[in-house]
VOPAGU-2260 file (C-alpha; in pm, 1 decimal, decimal comma):
REM VOPAGU-2260
SITE   aa  ch    i         X         Y         Z
SITE  MET   A    0  -11021,2   -4682,5     101,0
SITE  VAL   A    1  -10829,4   -4959,9     281,6
SITE  ASN   A    2  -10668,2   -5063,0     -48,5
SITE  TYR   A    3  -10569,4   -4705,3    -129,1
SITE  PHE   A    4  -10433,5   -4648,7     223,1
SITE  ALA   A    5  -10219,4   -4961,9     206,1
SITE  HIS   A    6  -10083,5   -4862,9    -135,8
SITE  VAL   A    7  -10000,3   -4502,9     -44,8
SITE  GLN   A    8   -9854,4   -4573,4     297,0
SITE  VAL   A    9   -9606,6   -4828,5     166,8
SITE  TYR   A   10   -9456,6   -4558,0     -55,0
SITE  ASP   A   11   -9459,6   -4309,1     232,2
SITE  LEU   A   12   -9277,7   -4559,1     452,0
SITE  ILE   A   13   -9016,5   -4622,2     183,5
SITE  ILE   A   14   -8941,9   -4249,6     165,5
SITE  PHE   A   15   -8915,9   -4219,6     542,2
SITE  GLN   A   16   -8702,0   -4534,3     574,1
SITE  THR   A   17   -8468,7   -4408,9     302,1
SITE  ILE   A   18   -8415,2   -4085,2     493,8
SITE  ILE   A   19   -8337,9   -4281,4     810,2
SITE  LEU   A   20   -8096,8   -4504,1     619,3
SITE  ILE   A   21   -7912,4   -4198,9     486,3
SITE  ILE   A   22   -7889,2   -4055,3     839,0
SITE  ALA   A   23   -7755,6   -4384,2     978,4
SITE  LEU   A   24   -7494,6   -4428,0     706,1
SITE  SER   A   25   -7380,6   -4066,2     735,2
SITE  ASN   A   26   -7353,0   -4102,6    1113,5
SITE  ILE   A   27   -7140,8   -4415,4    1075,5
SITE  TRP   A   28   -6910,5   -4226,8     838,3
SITE  VAL   A   29   -6888,1   -3924,7    1070,2
SITE  THR   A   30   -6818,1   -4124,8    1386,8
SITE  HIS   A   31   -6540,2   -4325,1    1219,2
SITE  ARG   A   32   -6386,8   -4023,7    1045,5
SITE  ILE   A   33   -6326,0   -3850,3    1378,4
SITE  ARG   A   34   -6053,0   -4105,2    1455,0
SITE  ARG   A   35   -5833,3   -3990,7    1165,6
SITE  HIS   A   36   -5624,9   -3737,8    1366,5
SITE  SER   A   37   -5258,6   -3775,2    1461,8
SITE  PRO   A   38   -5175,7   -3779,0    1834,5
SITE  PRO   A   39   -5085,5   -3441,1    1989,1
SITE  GLN   A   40   -4726,8   -3371,5    2084,9
SITE  ILE   A   41   -4827,9   -3321,7    2448,4
SITE  PHE   A   42   -5120,3   -3506,7    2606,2
SITE  PRO   A   43   -5313,8   -3312,9    2873,8
SITE  THR   A   44   -5376,3   -3458,9    3217,1
SITE  VAL   A   45   -5705,8   -3646,3    3243,7
SITE  SER   A   46   -5921,1   -3701,8    3552,3
SITE  ILE   A   47   -6120,9   -4023,0    3514,8
SITE  LEU   A   48   -6430,7   -3992,9    3732,6
SITE  LEU   A   49   -6628,5   -4298,5    3835,4
SITE  PRO   A   50   -6942,5   -4285,4    4056,1
SITE  VAL   A   51   -7023,7   -4626,2    4204,9
SITE  ARG   A   52   -7300,8   -4767,7    4419,3
SITE  ASN   A   53   -7322,2   -5139,7    4494,0
SITE  GLU   A   54   -7101,4   -5242,8    4202,6
SITE  GLU   A   55   -6906,9   -5533,5    4353,6
SITE  ARG   A   56   -6968,1   -5750,1    4045,9
SITE  ASN   A   57   -6819,1   -5488,8    3808,2
SITE  ILE   A   58   -6583,8   -5256,8    3989,7
SITE  ALA   A   59   -6260,4   -5458,9    3988,1
SITE  LYS   A   60   -6252,0   -5523,6    3612,1
SITE  CYS   A   61   -6353,3   -5165,9    3534,9
SITE  VAL   A   62   -6091,5   -4999,1    3755,6
SITE  GLU   A   63   -5819,9   -5241,7    3649,4
SITE  SER   A   64   -5888,8   -5166,5    3282,2
SITE  LEU   A   65   -5863,4   -4793,2    3356,8
SITE  LEU   A   66   -5539,7   -4832,4    3551,3
SITE  GLU   A   67   -5384,5   -5015,4    3253,4
SITE  GLN   A   68   -5431,8   -4718,6    3017,9
SITE  ASP   A   69   -5137,5   -4643,9    2790,4
SITE  TYR   A   70   -5145,7   -4271,6    2867,1
SITE  PRO   A   71   -4880,9   -4047,1    3022,4
SITE  SER   A   72   -5077,6   -3852,5    3284,1
SITE  PHE   A   73   -5409,0   -3941,0    3445,9
SITE  GLU   A   74   -5577,6   -3987,2    3780,3
SITE  ILE   A   75   -5876,2   -4204,9    3872,6
SITE  LEU   A   76   -6126,4   -4078,0    4127,7
SITE  VAL   A   77   -6391,6   -4323,7    4242,6
SITE  LEU   A   78   -6675,3   -4198,8    4459,8
SITE  ASP   A   79   -6835,5   -4467,7    4674,9
SITE  ASP   A   80   -7197,9   -4357,5    4690,0
SITE  GLN   A   81   -7290,4   -4533,6    5014,2
SITE  SER   A   82   -7249,0   -4887,2    4882,9
SITE  SER   A   83   -7384,6   -5161,8    5106,5
SITE  ASP   A   84   -7205,8   -5451,8    4935,6
SITE  GLY   A   85   -6836,2   -5530,4    4890,5
SITE  THR   A   86   -6759,6   -5241,6    4654,2
SITE  ARG   A   87   -6557,0   -5041,8    4904,6
SITE  SER   A   88   -6338,1   -5330,2    5019,2
SITE  ILE   A   89   -6256,8   -5422,8    4658,6
SITE  LEU   A   90   -6157,1   -5062,9    4583,7
SITE  GLU   A   91   -5940,0   -5038,0    4893,6
SITE  ARG   A   92   -5759,9   -5358,7    4804,5
SITE  ILE   A   93   -5675,2   -5225,7    4457,6
SITE  ALA   A   94   -5577,1   -4878,7    4586,0
SITE  VAL   A   95   -5305,3   -5018,0    4814,8
SITE  SER   A   96   -5070,2   -5063,9    4520,8
SITE  GLN   A   97   -5213,2   -4800,1    4284,3
SITE  PRO   A   98   -5132,7   -4436,5    4373,9
SITE  ARG   A   99   -5327,9   -4311,8    4069,5
SITE  LEU   A  100   -5649,9   -4434,6    4232,1
SITE  ARG   A  101   -5826,1   -4221,8    4493,2
SITE  ILE   A  102   -6142,6   -4329,6    4674,3
SITE  LEU   A  103   -6388,7   -4063,7    4787,8
SITE  ASP   A  104   -6678,6   -4093,9    5030,1
SITE  GLY   A  105   -7009,1   -3980,4    4886,0
SITE  ILE   A  106   -7247,2   -3747,3    5067,9
SITE  PRO   A  107   -7616,4   -3849,2    5044,9
SITE  PRO   A  108   -7817,2   -3655,9    4783,4
SITE  SER   A  109   -8109,3   -3434,2    4876,0
SITE  SER   A  110   -8462,1   -3540,1    4783,6
SITE  ASP   A  111   -8465,9   -3338,5    4459,2
SITE  GLN   A  112   -8131,9   -3470,5    4328,9
SITE  VAL   A  113   -8066,4   -3782,3    4124,8
SITE  GLY   A  114   -7798,0   -3976,2    4308,9
SITE  LYS   A  115   -7564,4   -4025,0    4011,9
SITE  ASN   A  116   -7568,3   -3655,9    3921,6
SITE  TRP   A  117   -7483,7   -3556,6    4276,5
SITE  ALA   A  118   -7205,2   -3814,2    4286,6
SITE  CYS   A  119   -7059,4   -3680,5    3960,0
SITE  SER   A  120   -7074,7   -3324,0    4093,2
SITE  GLN   A  121   -6873,7   -3425,8    4398,4
SITE  LEU   A  122   -6618,0   -3601,0    4179,5
SITE  ALA   A  123   -6578,8   -3303,2    3947,4
SITE  GLN   A  124   -6503,3   -3071,9    4238,3
SITE  ARG   A  125   -6206,3   -3289,2    4333,4
SITE  ALA   A  126   -6072,3   -3344,7    3981,5
SITE  GLN   A  127   -5735,7   -3191,0    3892,3
SITE  GLY   A  128   -5712,8   -3274,1    3522,2
SITE  GLU   A  129   -5736,9   -3043,5    3221,9
SITE  LEU   A  130   -5981,4   -3297,4    3079,3
SITE  ILE   A  131   -6258,2   -3474,7    3270,8
SITE  LEU   A  132   -6376,2   -3820,8    3171,0
SITE  PHE   A  133   -6697,6   -3963,0    3315,1
SITE  THR   A  134   -6757,8   -4333,8    3277,1
SITE  ASP   A  135   -6958,1   -4609,9    3445,5
SITE  ALA   A  136   -6860,3   -4905,3    3662,3
SITE  ASP   A  137   -7000,8   -5158,2    3415,4
SITE  THR   A  138   -6755,1   -5057,2    3140,3
SITE  ARG   A  139   -6431,0   -5223,7    3035,3
SITE  HIS   A  140   -6165,9   -5018,4    2855,1
SITE  HIS   A  141   -5901,5   -5120,3    2603,3
SITE  LYS   A  142   -5557,7   -4994,4    2704,6
SITE  ASN   A  143   -5558,2   -4741,4    2416,3
SITE  THR   A  144   -5897,1   -4591,7    2499,8
SITE  LEU   A  145   -5773,0   -4277,9    2672,1
SITE  ARG   A  146   -5503,4   -4203,7    2415,4
SITE  THR   A  147   -5750,7   -4251,1    2128,0
SITE  ILE   A  148   -6036,7   -4040,0    2261,2
SITE  VAL   A  149   -5810,3   -3755,6    2375,5
SITE  THR   A  150   -5652,8   -3751,9    2029,0
SITE  ALA   A  151   -6000,8   -3728,0    1874,4
SITE  LEU   A  152   -6114,7   -3455,1    2113,3
SITE  MET   A  153   -5808,9   -3239,6    2053,5
SITE  GLY   A  154   -5798,3   -3307,7    1681,1
SITE  GLU   A  155   -6159,2   -3192,1    1648,3
SITE  ASN   A  156   -6105,8   -2903,1    1893,2
SITE  ALA   A  157   -6416,6   -3029,7    2070,8
SITE  ASP   A  158   -6535,7   -2948,5    2421,5
SITE  LEU   A  159   -6725,2   -3276,2    2464,4
SITE  LEU   A  160   -6651,8   -3612,1    2307,5
SITE  THR   A  161   -6884,7   -3907,6    2352,5
SITE  GLY   A  162   -6956,3   -4240,8    2183,8
SITE  PHE   A  163   -7143,0   -4571,1    2197,0
SITE  PRO   A  164   -6957,5   -4856,3    2368,7
SITE  HIS   A  165   -7009,8   -5213,0    2254,2
SITE  GLN   A  166   -7297,2   -5351,4    2460,7
SITE  GLU   A  167   -7280,2   -5712,3    2576,5
SITE  VAL   A  168   -7618,1   -5888,0    2577,4
SITE  ARG   A  169   -7686,7   -6239,2    2709,8
SITE  THR   A  170   -8054,2   -6266,8    2806,2
SITE  TRP   A  171   -8369,5   -6216,3    2600,5
SITE  GLY   A  172   -8454,9   -5894,3    2777,6
SITE  GLU   A  173   -8111,2   -5759,0    2691,9
SITE  TYR   A  174   -8133,1   -5887,5    2333,0
SITE  LEU   A  175   -8457,5   -5700,4    2271,3
SITE  LEU   A  176   -8405,4   -5383,7    2476,0
SITE  VAL   A  177   -8038,7   -5286,8    2495,4
SITE  PRO   A  178   -7966,6   -5229,9    2121,4
SITE  PHE   A  179   -8267,3   -4999,1    2087,2
SITE  PHE   A  180   -8121,9   -4684,6    2244,3
SITE  SER   A  181   -7808,2   -4669,9    2030,1
SITE  TRP   A  182   -8022,0   -4757,0    1724,6
SITE  ILE   A  183   -8244,1   -4454,8    1792,0
SITE  LEU   A  184   -7950,4   -4217,0    1826,8
SITE  LEU   A  185   -7770,6   -4356,7    1523,7
SITE  SER   A  186   -8080,3   -4348,3    1302,7
SITE  PHE   A  187   -8268,2   -4033,8    1401,6
SITE  ILE   A  188   -8010,6   -3771,0    1502,2
SITE  PRO   A  189   -7816,7   -3649,4    1194,6
SITE  LEU   A  190   -7479,0   -3555,3    1337,0
SITE  VAL   A  191   -7377,9   -3355,0    1031,1
SITE  LEU   A  192   -7673,8   -3122,5    1090,4
SITE  GLY   A  193   -7637,7   -3129,2    1467,3
SITE  TYR   A  194   -7278,4   -3006,8    1447,7
SITE  LYS   A  195   -7376,0   -2714,8    1225,4
SITE  ILE   A  196   -7723,0   -2607,2    1339,9
SITE  GLN   A  197   -7648,8   -2622,6    1714,9
SITE  ARG   A  198   -7998,9   -2710,4    1831,0
SITE  PRO   A  199   -8017,4   -2900,6    2163,0
SITE  ALA   A  200   -8282,1   -3133,0    2013,9
SITE  LEU   A  201   -8014,0   -3259,1    1771,9
SITE  SER   A  202   -7758,4   -3334,1    2043,7
SITE  SER   A  203   -7679,2   -3669,3    2198,7
SITE  ALA   A  204   -7438,4   -3822,2    2447,3
SITE  VAL   A  205   -7377,8   -4150,1    2625,2
SITE  GLY   A  206   -7300,6   -4141,2    2997,0
SITE  GLN   A  207   -7067,3   -4440,8    2968,8
SITE  LEU   A  208   -6819,8   -4213,1    2788,3
SITE  MET   A  209   -6825,3   -3835,8    2827,2
SITE  LEU   A  210   -6490,7   -3658,7    2787,5
SITE  PHE   A  211   -6508,4   -3285,6    2863,7
SITE  LYS   A  212   -6265,2   -3000,7    2851,1
SITE  ARG   A  213   -6261,5   -2883,9    3208,7
SITE  ASP   A  214   -6349,4   -2520,5    3133,3
SITE  ALA   A  215   -6648,1   -2614,7    2917,5
SITE  TYR   A  216   -6783,9   -2857,0    3177,5
SITE  PHE   A  217   -6784,8   -2598,8    3453,6
SITE  ALA   A  218   -6902,9   -2321,3    3221,2
SITE  ILE   A  219   -7232,0   -2507,8    3163,2
SITE  GLY   A  220   -7269,3   -2577,3    3534,7
SITE  GLY   A  221   -7165,9   -2942,9    3520,6
SITE  HIS   A  222   -7386,2   -3211,9    3670,3
SITE  ALA   A  223   -7512,1   -2962,3    3927,8
SITE  SER   A  224   -7703,5   -2790,3    3646,4
SITE  VAL   A  225   -7892,5   -3111,7    3564,3
SITE  SER   A  226   -7922,9   -3240,1    3919,7
SITE  SER   A  227   -8279,3   -3371,5    3877,2
SITE  SER   A  228   -8236,3   -3518,9    3527,8
SITE  ILE   A  229   -8262,1   -3896,7    3491,9
SITE  VAL   A  230   -8096,7   -3881,1    3148,6
SITE  GLU   A  231   -7813,7   -3652,8    3254,6
SITE  ASP   A  232   -7596,7   -3741,5    2955,8
SITE  MET   A  233   -7854,9   -3609,0    2709,1
SITE  SER   A  234   -7918,3   -3305,2    2930,1
SITE  LEU   A  235   -7548,6   -3218,4    2947,0
SITE  ALA   A  236   -7511,5   -3256,1    2571,3
SITE  GLY   A  237   -7803,1   -3016,9    2526,4
SITE  ARG   A  238   -7640,4   -2762,3    2755,1
SITE  ILE   A  239   -7309,2   -2794,5    2570,9
SITE  MET   A  240   -7485,0   -2722,4    2243,5
SITE  ALA   A  241   -7697,3   -2441,4    2386,3
SITE  ALA   A  242   -7378,0   -2273,2    2510,0
SITE  LYS   A  243   -7229,0   -2298,8    2156,6
SITE  PHE   A  244   -6952,5   -2536,4    2261,5
SITE  ARG   A  245   -6830,5   -2801,3    2017,7
SITE  TRP   A  246   -6935,4   -3162,7    2068,2
SITE  ARG   A  247   -6848,1   -3473,4    1874,1
SITE  VAL   A  248   -6952,8   -3839,5    1868,7
SITE  SER   A  249   -6683,3   -4096,4    1798,7
SITE  TYR   A  250   -6687,1   -4464,5    1714,7
SITE  VAL   A  251   -6560,5   -4639,2    2029,9
SITE  ALA   A  252   -6717,6   -4987,3    2014,7
SITE  ASP   A  253   -6371,9   -5134,7    1957,4
SITE  LEU   A  254   -6236,0   -4957,0    2265,4
SITE  ILE   A  255   -6505,9   -4989,2    2533,6
SITE  SER   A  256   -6742,0   -5270,7    2618,2
SITE  CYS   A  257   -7024,1   -5269,5    2867,3
SITE  ARG   A  258   -7288,0   -5501,1    3005,0
SITE  MET   A  259   -7547,8   -5258,4    3132,0
SITE  TYR   A  260   -7777,3   -5517,7    3289,4
SITE  GLN   A  261   -7733,6   -5868,4    3421,1
SITE  SER   A  262   -8083,7   -6001,3    3354,4
SITE  SER   A  263   -8400,4   -5939,4    3155,8
SITE  TRP   A  264   -8576,6   -5773,9    3448,1
SITE  GLU   A  265   -8280,9   -5547,6    3518,5
SITE  ALA   A  266   -8302,3   -5432,8    3156,6
SITE  VAL   A  267   -8677,0   -5371,0    3189,5
SITE  ASP   A  268   -8628,9   -5167,8    3507,6
SITE  GLY   A  269   -8337,2   -4972,5    3360,5
SITE  PHE   A  270   -8526,9   -4864,0    3050,1
SITE  THR   A  271   -8841,0   -4800,0    3253,0
SITE  LYS   A  272   -8638,1   -4529,7    3425,0
SITE  ASN   A  273   -8522,8   -4370,5    3098,8
SITE  LEU   A  274   -8764,9   -4400,6    2807,5
SITE  PHE   A  275   -9019,1   -4136,9    2910,7
SITE  ALA   A  276   -8747,2   -3916,0    3058,3
SITE  VAL   A  277   -8567,7   -3898,6    2721,3
SITE  PHE   A  278   -8867,0   -3698,6    2592,8
SITE  GLU   A  279   -8837,7   -3460,6    2889,1
SITE  TYR   A  280   -9176,3   -3595,6    2998,8
SITE  ARG   A  281   -9354,3   -3446,2    2696,1
SITE  LEU   A  282   -9654,7   -3668,2    2641,9
SITE  LEU   A  283   -9758,5   -3598,3    2281,4
SITE  PRO   A  284   -9409,4   -3633,5    2125,7
SITE  PHE   A  285   -9363,9   -3952,2    2328,0
SITE  LEU   A  286   -9692,3   -4102,3    2205,4
SITE  PHE   A  287   -9631,9   -3997,5    1845,8
SITE  ALA   A  288   -9279,7   -4144,5    1835,6
SITE  TYR   A  289   -9371,8   -4487,1    1968,1
SITE  ILE   A  290   -9694,4   -4517,7    1771,1
SITE  TRP   A  291   -9506,7   -4422,7    1455,5
SITE  LEU   A  292   -9239,3   -4685,7    1525,8
SITE  VAL   A  293   -9508,4   -4952,8    1539,7
SITE  VAL   A  294   -9664,6   -4826,7    1216,5
SITE  MET   A  295   -9329,8   -4805,9    1036,1
SITE  PHE   A  296   -9216,7   -5158,1    1112,6
SITE  TRP   A  297   -9540,9   -5352,2    1161,4
SITE  LYS   A  298   -9763,9   -5202,0     890,0
SITE  PRO   A  299   -9566,4   -5366,0     603,7
SITE  LEU   A  300   -9578,5   -5700,7     785,0
SITE  ILE   A  301   -9954,7   -5672,1     836,3
SITE  ILE   A  302  -10006,6   -5583,3     469,7
SITE  LEU   A  303   -9790,4   -5881,1     369,9
SITE  GLY   A  304   -9993,6   -6108,8     594,1
SITE  LEU   A  305  -10320,1   -5985,3     446,0
SITE  MET   A  306  -10191,3   -6038,1      91,8
SITE  ILE   A  307  -10072,9   -6390,9     173,0
SITE  SER   A  308  -10413,8   -6468,4     322,8
SITE  GLY   A  309  -10581,5   -6374,3      -5,1
SITE  GLN   A  310  -10686,3   -6014,8      61,0
SITE  SER   A  311  -10682,5   -5804,8    -255,9
SITE  LEU   A  312  -10483,3   -5493,6    -170,4
SITE  GLN   A  313  -10341,1   -5234,1    -406,6
SITE  ALA   A  314   -9997,1   -5246,9    -247,9
SITE  GLN   A  315   -9752,7   -5359,2    -517,5
SITE  PRO   A  316   -9542,4   -5667,3    -429,0
SITE  VAL   A  317   -9223,8   -5494,2    -544,3
SITE  SER   A  318   -9280,1   -5182,1    -333,4
SITE  LEU   A  319   -9378,1   -5395,2     -34,7
SITE  ALA   A  320   -9062,0   -5602,3     -76,0
SITE  VAL   A  321   -8851,2   -5284,5     -90,5
SITE  CYS   A  322   -9019,1   -5158,5     227,0
SITE  LEU   A  323   -8951,2   -5484,5     413,3
SITE  ILE   A  324   -8589,3   -5497,5     293,9
SITE  LEU   A  325   -8535,0   -5140,8     412,7
SITE  SER   A  326   -8689,1   -5227,7     749,4
SITE  LEU   A  327   -8443,1   -5511,4     797,2
SITE  LEU   A  328   -8149,8   -5313,3     660,3
SITE  LEU   A  329   -8205,5   -5029,5     908,0
SITE  TRP   A  330   -8152,9   -5272,4    1193,6
SITE  LEU   A  331   -7890,2   -5486,2    1026,0
SITE  ILE   A  332   -7638,9   -5207,0     965,8
SITE  HIS   A  333   -7673,3   -5095,1    1327,3
SITE  TYR   A  334   -7618,5   -5446,0    1463,3
SITE  ILE   A  335   -7311,0   -5487,5    1242,6
SITE  GLU   A  336   -7176,3   -5144,5    1340,6
SITE  MET   A  337   -7218,7   -5207,3    1713,1
SITE  ASP   A  338   -7113,3   -5574,1    1696,3
SITE  PHE   A  339   -7440,4   -5717,8    1824,7
SITE  PRO   A  340   -7522,1   -6080,4    1738,3
SITE  PHE   A  341   -7608,0   -6075,9    1368,3
SITE  GLY   A  342   -7924,7   -6283,0    1394,5
SITE  LEU   A  343   -8091,9   -6041,1    1635,2
SITE  ALA   A  344   -8153,6   -5797,7    1350,0
SITE  PHE   A  345   -8413,1   -6036,2    1207,8
SITE  LEU   A  346   -8613,3   -6004,7    1530,6
SITE  TYR   A  347   -8663,0   -5630,7    1477,4
SITE  PRO   A  348   -9048,0   -5647,8    1486,9
SITE  PHE   A  349   -9030,7   -5795,0    1836,5
SITE  THR   A  350   -8756,8   -5551,4    1937,8
SITE  VAL   A  351   -8995,7   -5269,3    1846,9
SITE  LEU   A  352   -9284,9   -5422,0    2041,9
SITE  ALA   A  353   -9068,9   -5492,2    2346,6
SITE  ASN   A  354   -8941,8   -5136,0    2360,7
SITE  VAL   A  355   -9285,7   -4987,7    2304,4
SITE  GLY   A  356   -9412,9   -5199,5    2592,8
SITE  VAL   A  357   -9133,7   -5084,7    2823,8
SITE  ALA   A  358   -9182,8   -4725,4    2705,7
SITE  PHE   A  359   -9544,7   -4728,7    2818,1
SITE  ARG   A  360   -9438,1   -4893,3    3144,3
SITE  SER   A  361   -9196,8   -4599,8    3179,5
SITE  LEU   A  362   -9485,1   -4358,6    3120,0
SITE  VAL   A  363   -9706,8   -4522,6    3383,2
SITE  TYR   A  364   -9432,2   -4560,2    3642,5
SITE  SER   A  365   -9302,6   -4205,3    3591,1
SITE  LEU   A  366   -9647,3   -4047,0    3624,8
SITE  GLY   A  367   -9720,6   -4260,4    3927,6
SITE  GLY   A  368   -9393,6   -4181,1    4105,8
SITE  ARG   A  369   -9295,3   -4549,7    4106,8
SITE  VAL   A  370   -8955,9   -4524,2    3937,7
SITE  THR   A  371   -8658,2   -4630,0    4151,0
SITE  TRP   A  372   -8290,8   -4687,7    4079,1
SITE  LYS   A  373   -8012,2   -4834,7    4286,9
SITE  GLY   A  374   -8257,7   -4866,9    4573,3
SITE  ARG   A  375   -8351,3   -4498,4    4572,2
SITE  PRO   A  376   -8690,1   -4357,6    4469,4
SITE  ILE   A  377   -8699,8   -4098,8    4190,6
SITE  ALA   A  378   -8932,6   -3805,8    4240,3
SITE  ARG   A  379   -9274,5   -3807,5    4071,5
SITE  THR   A  380   -9264,7   -3668,7    3720,2
SITE  HIS   A  381   -9411,7   -3329,8    3622,9
SITE  TRP   A  382   -9524,2   -3404,8    3268,8
SITE  LYS   A  383   -9636,3   -3166,5    2994,9
SITE  TRP   A  384   -9822,8   -3200,0    2667,0
SITE  LEU   A  385   -9547,0   -3056,9    2441,2
């Protein structure tokens, strides 16, 4: 029975991995193709909205990169969400010579609101632009970012444009955890189907870059409609799709860079906040997904180890080799696409284990009401089976 199971499952894994590979390659093609459009004759005004809380190590470089945009008409609104460090003084120093930059004072959120969502709602109410761009303080923007993404949005006649910035990683926690989220979205959400079928489960977005048409943003209720969501970017994308608006994902790794976390433990805490929330606190889908990830990438390695140790298994060496090559290839093309260090792809078994570990930490912390972010507690999770 063990021999038969090993033999059959290798072939099953090859089929599943091939499907994932097709999805990933098609997504790469789709996200690059969206940049083919010619610039519009008239560029609409853009409001760049930036919620910040205790971002003194990031805020200057982020705002300066936004102020340097090669774009005819834009404003930058930064909401200081009760920072206790030097964020406000840095912003005020920059604003003295930059009339495009406005600094807003944030009002504290209520107990049932996630602070970032409330901050974004306040920003949106003050925005004057025809387009609204949400980004994060830990991003850096090439001077052509705004011109490029507005061209893509208008060329696609989309209501929401998003994309995956290049993520800078420097510690082992970042190496193993940060690439995982974009790998999941690139490999498991077929954009070609998502654009046509319009099912919220097939939508995705990245909060570091969300460019909305103003009317569409307010039509879905904006951030106020997802005030308690920890993964507000995914929630907003779902609402855009549910309302039958058009959304698109663009390649932007050459335009925007970001270092989400500054240490291994920051990365652990950040993904602890998100990994159970991404499943909308549905326990069985969460358990199935992470258990299946372990099976998909560790089962071939275990079978290989047993064969090397002299166990007589029915798994064919050729099929096992194909399975292992596909496993590596699935990670390798993502690391190349997103410009991660090439060698990290070969650590994919440990990347899987690290993220599964943090995912179960997310489960425990969420159920126990122990999740915090930016010094604020996040309300205890109301989970469900499905």
